[in-house]
C-alpha beads as a LAMMPS data file, in Angstrom:
LAMMPS data file: protein, C-alpha beads

106 atoms
105 bonds

1 atom types
1 bond types

-500.0 500.0 xlo xhi
-500.0 500.0 ylo yhi
-500.0 500.0 zlo zhi

Masses

1 110.0

Atoms # bond

1 1 1 196.912 -440.865 -273.135
2 1 1 193.875 -441.962 -271.254
3 1 1 193.624 -445.183 -269.995
4 1 1 191.303 -447.088 -272.495
5 1 1 194.019 -446.040 -274.640
6 1 1 196.456 -447.478 -273.158
7 1 1 195.197 -450.660 -272.731
8 1 1 194.854 -450.997 -276.464
9 1 1 198.035 -449.973 -277.294
10 1 1 199.593 -452.730 -275.970
11 1 1 197.349 -455.320 -276.384
12 1 1 197.877 -454.311 -279.705
13 1 1 201.554 -454.366 -279.634
14 1 1 201.139 -457.881 -278.064
15 1 1 199.715 -458.966 -280.180
16 1 1 201.435 -457.932 -283.181
17 1 1 204.011 -459.681 -281.513
18 1 1 202.432 -463.275 -281.525
19 1 1 201.560 -462.192 -285.241
20 1 1 204.844 -461.447 -285.915
21 1 1 205.772 -465.368 -283.873
22 1 1 202.964 -467.047 -285.830
23 1 1 203.873 -465.427 -289.891
24 1 1 207.016 -466.476 -289.244
25 1 1 205.823 -470.393 -288.901
26 1 1 207.242 -470.659 -285.746
27 1 1 204.183 -470.923 -282.908
28 1 1 201.736 -473.947 -284.097
29 1 1 201.220 -475.210 -281.061
30 1 1 199.482 -472.153 -279.597
31 1 1 196.782 -472.616 -282.412
32 1 1 193.267 -473.759 -281.002
33 1 1 193.231 -477.565 -281.595
34 1 1 196.444 -478.340 -283.056
35 1 1 198.191 -478.262 -279.818
36 1 1 195.567 -481.729 -279.139
37 1 1 195.750 -483.308 -282.402
38 1 1 197.554 -486.986 -283.016
39 1 1 200.671 -486.599 -285.223
40 1 1 199.122 -488.798 -288.427
41 1 1 196.925 -486.802 -288.764
42 1 1 199.028 -483.369 -287.971
43 1 1 201.615 -484.873 -290.647
44 1 1 198.741 -484.697 -292.723
45 1 1 198.056 -481.067 -292.162
46 1 1 199.629 -478.010 -293.751
47 1 1 200.469 -477.009 -290.681
48 1 1 203.211 -473.719 -291.296
49 1 1 200.099 -472.354 -293.220
50 1 1 197.972 -472.382 -290.971
51 1 1 200.361 -470.860 -288.804
52 1 1 200.929 -467.961 -290.742
53 1 1 197.509 -467.502 -292.070
54 1 1 196.492 -467.348 -288.301
55 1 1 199.855 -464.779 -287.463
56 1 1 198.821 -462.283 -290.672
57 1 1 195.017 -462.406 -288.891
58 1 1 196.406 -461.689 -285.390
59 1 1 199.060 -458.442 -287.544
60 1 1 195.379 -457.059 -288.587
61 1 1 193.638 -457.426 -285.859
62 1 1 196.603 -455.600 -284.033
63 1 1 196.174 -452.888 -285.840
64 1 1 192.323 -452.579 -285.147
65 1 1 192.746 -452.920 -281.788
66 1 1 194.691 -449.830 -281.697
67 1 1 192.582 -447.881 -284.288
68 1 1 189.716 -448.982 -281.221
69 1 1 191.908 -447.559 -278.813
70 1 1 192.199 -444.498 -280.735
71 1 1 188.376 -444.473 -281.775
72 1 1 186.717 -444.692 -278.341
73 1 1 189.396 -441.485 -276.514
74 1 1 187.446 -439.389 -279.488
75 1 1 184.201 -440.569 -279.087
76 1 1 183.464 -441.933 -282.567
77 1 1 180.729 -444.670 -282.283
78 1 1 180.889 -444.657 -286.162
79 1 1 184.570 -445.867 -286.646
80 1 1 183.600 -447.864 -283.647
81 1 1 180.766 -449.889 -285.210
82 1 1 182.665 -450.607 -288.511
83 1 1 185.953 -451.539 -286.620
84 1 1 183.342 -454.022 -284.803
85 1 1 181.542 -455.070 -287.901
86 1 1 185.573 -456.018 -290.074
87 1 1 186.496 -457.719 -287.140
88 1 1 183.786 -460.096 -287.167
89 1 1 183.866 -460.113 -291.239
90 1 1 187.887 -461.095 -290.857
91 1 1 186.890 -463.688 -288.753
92 1 1 184.671 -465.537 -290.875
93 1 1 187.120 -465.171 -293.736
94 1 1 189.823 -466.451 -292.106
95 1 1 187.554 -469.261 -291.548
96 1 1 187.202 -470.288 -294.040
97 1 1 190.276 -469.097 -295.825
98 1 1 191.081 -472.038 -293.524
99 1 1 188.896 -474.288 -294.499
100 1 1 190.030 -474.370 -297.342
101 1 1 193.127 -474.286 -297.496
102 1 1 194.028 -476.337 -294.059
103 1 1 192.678 -479.940 -295.690
104 1 1 194.100 -483.078 -294.427
105 1 1 196.915 -484.678 -297.431
106 1 1 195.537 -488.383 -298.037

Bonds

1 1 1 2
2 1 2 3
3 1 3 4
4 1 4 5
5 1 5 6
6 1 6 7
7 1 7 8
8 1 8 9
9 1 9 10
10 1 10 11
11 1 11 12
12 1 12 13
13 1 13 14
14 1 14 15
15 1 15 16
16 1 16 17
17 1 17 18
18 1 18 19
19 1 19 20
20 1 20 21
21 1 21 22
22 1 22 23
23 1 23 24
24 1 24 25
25 1 25 26
26 1 26 27
27 1 27 28
28 1 28 29
29 1 29 30
30 1 30 31
31 1 31 32
32 1 32 33
33 1 33 34
34 1 34 35
35 1 35 36
36 1 36 37
37 1 37 38
38 1 38 39
39 1 39 40
40 1 40 41
41 1 41 42
42 1 42 43
43 1 43 44
44 1 44 45
45 1 45 46
46 1 46 47
47 1 47 48
48 1 48 49
49 1 49 50
50 1 50 51
51 1 51 52
52 1 52 53
53 1 53 54
54 1 54 55
55 1 55 56
56 1 56 57
57 1 57 58
58 1 58 59
59 1 59 60
60 1 60 61
61 1 61 62
62 1 62 63
63 1 63 64
64 1 64 65
65 1 65 66
66 1 66 67
67 1 67 68
68 1 68 69
69 1 69 70
70 1 70 71
71 1 71 72
72 1 72 73
73 1 73 74
74 1 74 75
75 1 75 76
76 1 76 77
77 1 77 78
78 1 78 79
79 1 79 80
80 1 80 81
81 1 81 82
82 1 82 83
83 1 83 84
84 1 84 85
85 1 85 86
86 1 86 87
87 1 87 88
88 1 88 89
89 1 89 90
90 1 90 91
91 1 91 92
92 1 92 93
93 1 93 94
94 1 94 95
95 1 95 96
96 1 96 97
97 1 97 98
98 1 98 99
99 1 99 100
100 1 100 101
101 1 101 102
102 1 102 103
103 1 103 104
104 1 104 105
105 1 105 106
């Protein structure tokens, strides 16, 4: 196994492990900004929903990272371009999803 594939496999598995933790609703303090949010505002936010959404995103990207490693080995430049496009598109979708579903309740 080539070094690039091995690195992508290790990073992908580590990302998947974090994704599983987040999908379970744990690890909210790892989400950027939530750990510095004042407790009063954090109590109004759907913290568990935000954490689960980030976990699903991480699981999806773990699969992409592993696929990216195998695409590099097989010199599949079209596959790499598609994977990069999917990563960018899914990041935009995540931001929109979080913006809609994590609004503070008054």
